[in-house]
C-alpha positions in Angstrom: -7.5 8.8 -10.6 -5.8 5.4 -10.7 -2.4 7.1 -10.1 -3.7 8.8 -7.0 -5.1 5.6 -5.6 -1.8 3.8 -6.4 0.2 6.5 -4.6 -2.1 6.3 -1.6 -1.6 2.6 -1.5 2.2 2.9 -1.7 2.2 5.5 1.1 0.0 3.2 3.3 2.3 0.3 2.8 5.3 2.4 3.6 4.0 4.1 6.7 2.3 0.9 8.0 5.3 -1.3 7.4 7.7 1.2 9.0 5.3 1.4 12.0 5.2 -2.4 12.4 9.0 -2.7 12.3 9.6 0.2 14.6 7.0 -1.1 17.1 8.4 -4.7 17.1 12.0 -3.5 17.8 11.0 -1.0 20.5 7.6 -1.3 22.1 7.7 2.3 23.4 8.0 3.9 19.9 4.4 3.9 18.8 4.9 6.5 16.0 2.0 7.9 14.1 -0.7 5.9 16.1 0.9 6.8 19.5 -1.5 9.7 20.1 -4.4 7.2 20.3 -2.8 5.5 23.4 -4.3 2.1 22.5 -1.5 -0.2 23.9 0.9 -2.4 22.1 -1.5 -5.0 20.6 -4.0 -2.5 19.2 -1.3 -0.2 17.8 0.3 -3.2 16.1 -3.0 -4.2 14.7 -3.6 -0.7 13.4 -0.3 -0.6 11.6 -1.0 -4.1 10.1 -4.4 -2.9 8.9 -2.7 0.1 7.3 -0.4 -2.3 5.4 -3.3 -4.5 4.2 -5.4 -1.5 3.1 -2.4 0.0 1.3 -1.8 -3.3 -0.5 -5.5 -3.4 -1.6 -5.4 0.2 -2.7 -2.2 -0.3 -4.6 -3.6 -3.3 -6.4 -6.8 -1.5 -7.3 -4.9 1.6 -8.5 -2.7 -0.6 -10.7 -5.7 -2.4 -12.2 -7.3 1.0 -12.9 -4.2 2.3 -14.7 -3.8 -0.9 -16.8 -7.5 -0.8 -17.8 -7.3 2.8 -19.0 -4.1 2.3 -21.1 -4.5 1.8 -24.8 -3.7 -1.8 -25.8 -0.4 -2.2 -27.5 -0.8 -2.5 -31.3 0.5 -5.8 -32.5 1.8 -6.1 -35.9 0.9 -9.3 -37.8 3.8 -11.7 -38.2 5.5 -11.6 -41.6 4.8 -14.4 -44.0 7.6 -16.3 -45.7 
């Protein structure tokens, strides 16, 4: 489950980041959120929200994965 959440976060950051950059360079290229016809400001806010949610999901998925892994077995140091 943690891997799926992590992947969703990575996709959210990628799609949202690409949308922000595309929109800042050419205001008429609204991309994925263009069908909503919200205008420049709201579309930019939507893409930024997508990036923030993607970062949160990615962090949460990473923590889930790390908590489910077995801890590394440490060997005691050798005595001299």
